[in-house]
C-alpha positions in Angstrom: -35.0 9.8 1.6 -33.1 10.0 -1.6 -32.6 13.5 -2.9 -34.2 14.3 -6.3 -31.2 16.3 -7.6 -29.5 14.7 -10.6 -25.9 13.9 -9.9 -23.0 13.7 -12.3 -20.8 10.7 -12.1 -17.3 11.5 -10.8 -14.5 9.4 -12.1 -11.0 8.5 -10.8 -9.5 11.5 -12.6 -11.9 13.9 -10.8 -10.9 12.9 -7.3 -8.0 14.8 -5.7 -5.8 13.8 -2.7 -6.9 15.4 0.5 -10.5 15.9 -0.7 -13.0 15.6 2.1 -16.7 14.8 2.2 -18.8 15.3 5.3 -22.0 13.5 5.9 -25.4 14.3 7.4 -26.2 12.9 10.8 -27.9 9.9 12.4 -29.6 9.9 15.9 -29.4 6.6 17.8 -32.5 5.8 19.8 -32.8 3.0 22.3 -35.2 1.4 19.9 -32.9 1.5 16.9 -30.1 0.0 19.0 -32.3 -2.9 20.3 -33.7 -3.5 16.8 -30.3 -3.8 15.2 -29.0 -6.0 18.1 -31.9 -8.4 17.9 -31.2 -8.9 14.2 -27.4 -8.9 14.1 -25.6 -8.6 17.5 -27.8 -9.9 20.3 -25.5 -9.3 23.2 -26.9 -8.1 26.5 -25.1 -4.6 26.5 -27.0 -3.8 23.2 -30.4 -5.3 24.1 -31.2 -3.4 27.3 -30.2 -0.9 29.9 -29.9 -3.7 32.5 -27.6 -5.7 30.2 -25.5 -2.6 29.6 -25.2 -1.9 33.4 -23.9 -5.5 33.9 -21.3 -5.1 31.1 -17.9 -3.6 30.8 -19.6 -0.4 29.5 -21.8 0.1 32.6 -24.7 1.3 30.4 -26.4 0.3 27.2 -24.4 0.8 24.0 -24.9 0.4 20.3 -23.2 -2.4 18.5 -20.0 -1.3 16.7 -21.4 -3.1 13.7 -24.4 -0.8 13.8 -22.1 2.2 13.9 -20.2 0.8 10.8 -23.5 0.3 8.9 -24.9 3.7 9.8 -21.6 5.3 8.7 -21.9 3.5 5.3 -25.5 4.8 5.0 -24.4 8.3 5.8 -21.6 8.2 3.3 -23.8 6.8 0.5 -26.3 9.6 1.2 -23.5 12.2 1.0 -22.6 11.2 -2.6 -18.8 11.8 -2.3 -18.4 10.6 -5.9 -21.6 12.1 -7.3 -23.6 9.4 -9.2 -20.7 7.0 -9.0 -21.5 4.4 -6.4 -19.2 3.5 -3.5 -17.7 0.2 -4.4 -15.7 -1.2 -1.6 -12.8 -3.5 -2.1 -11.5 -3.6 1.5 -11.7 -2.0 4.9 -8.6 -1.8 7.1 -8.0 -0.6 10.6 -11.5 -0.7 11.9 -11.2 0.9 15.4 -13.9 1.8 18.0 -12.2 4.4 20.2 -15.4 4.9 22.3 -19.0 3.5 22.3 -22.1 5.0 20.9 -24.9 5.4 23.4 -28.7 5.9 23.1 -29.2 9.6 22.4 -25.9 10.1 20.5 -25.9 11.7 17.1 -23.1 10.7 14.7 -21.6 12.2 11.6 -18.8 11.0 9.4 -16.1 12.4 7.1 -14.0 10.7 4.5 -10.6 12.1 3.4 -8.9 10.7 0.3 -5.4 9.8 1.3 -4.1 7.8 -1.7 -5.0 7.0 -5.3 -3.6 4.8 -8.0 -4.5 2.9 -11.1 -5.2 -0.8 -10.5 -2.2 -3.0 -11.4 -4.5 -5.9 -12.5 -7.3 -3.9 -14.1 -6.0 -0.6 -15.5 -9.6 0.4 -16.4 -10.1 1.0 -12.7 -8.7 3.4 -10.2 -8.2 2.6 -6.5 -8.8 5.2 -3.8 -7.9 4.9 -0.1 -10.1 7.0 2.2 -9.7 7.6 5.9 -13.2 7.6 7.3 -13.8 9.0 10.8 -17.1 8.9 12.5 -17.8 11.2 15.5 -20.5 11.8 18.1 -22.2 15.1 18.8 -19.3 16.1 21.1 -16.7 15.8 18.3 -15.3 12.6 19.8 -14.2 9.8 17.4 -16.4 6.7 17.8 -15.2 4.8 14.7 -12.2 5.0 12.3 -11.6 3.0 9.2 -9.5 3.0 6.0 -11.6 2.2 3.0 -10.2 1.0 -0.3 -12.7 2.0 -3.1 -12.9 1.0 -6.7 -13.4 3.9 -9.2 -14.0 3.9 -12.9 -11.3 5.5 -15.1 -12.4 8.1 -17.7 -10.0 7.0 -20.5 -8.7 3.5 -19.7 -5.3 2.8 -21.3 -4.6 6.3 -22.5 
């Protein structure tokens, strides 16, 4: 559910290196894992407990792509840039250090690790954010480096 609080747009100049934003959480049910798998990643280890037992994982797991999508939703709901939307240019270093299982709850955090003005479009800033998603035990289940486009307050000044 979208929150009703008005948000101020944050611009490139408002963002500081090292800034962190934590998200809310998402609980993975067997049903949500199967529903996603049927639509986008219909592999046996995602579709059933039996398929999971017969797999490398030895139990049912969520698709990594579901974990990526849920992380994006959590980040959007956290509003790290206020009313400024998350405009992705690139994602690097997608890593899945451990699977997500039915019954797991995940949260995510982004840390701004770099910022610069775009060389080709100086009216835009470019941020790099290290995004780490963890399960309820504090174990990393996903890591990514996001490149994000941000509007500049006073282009060319």
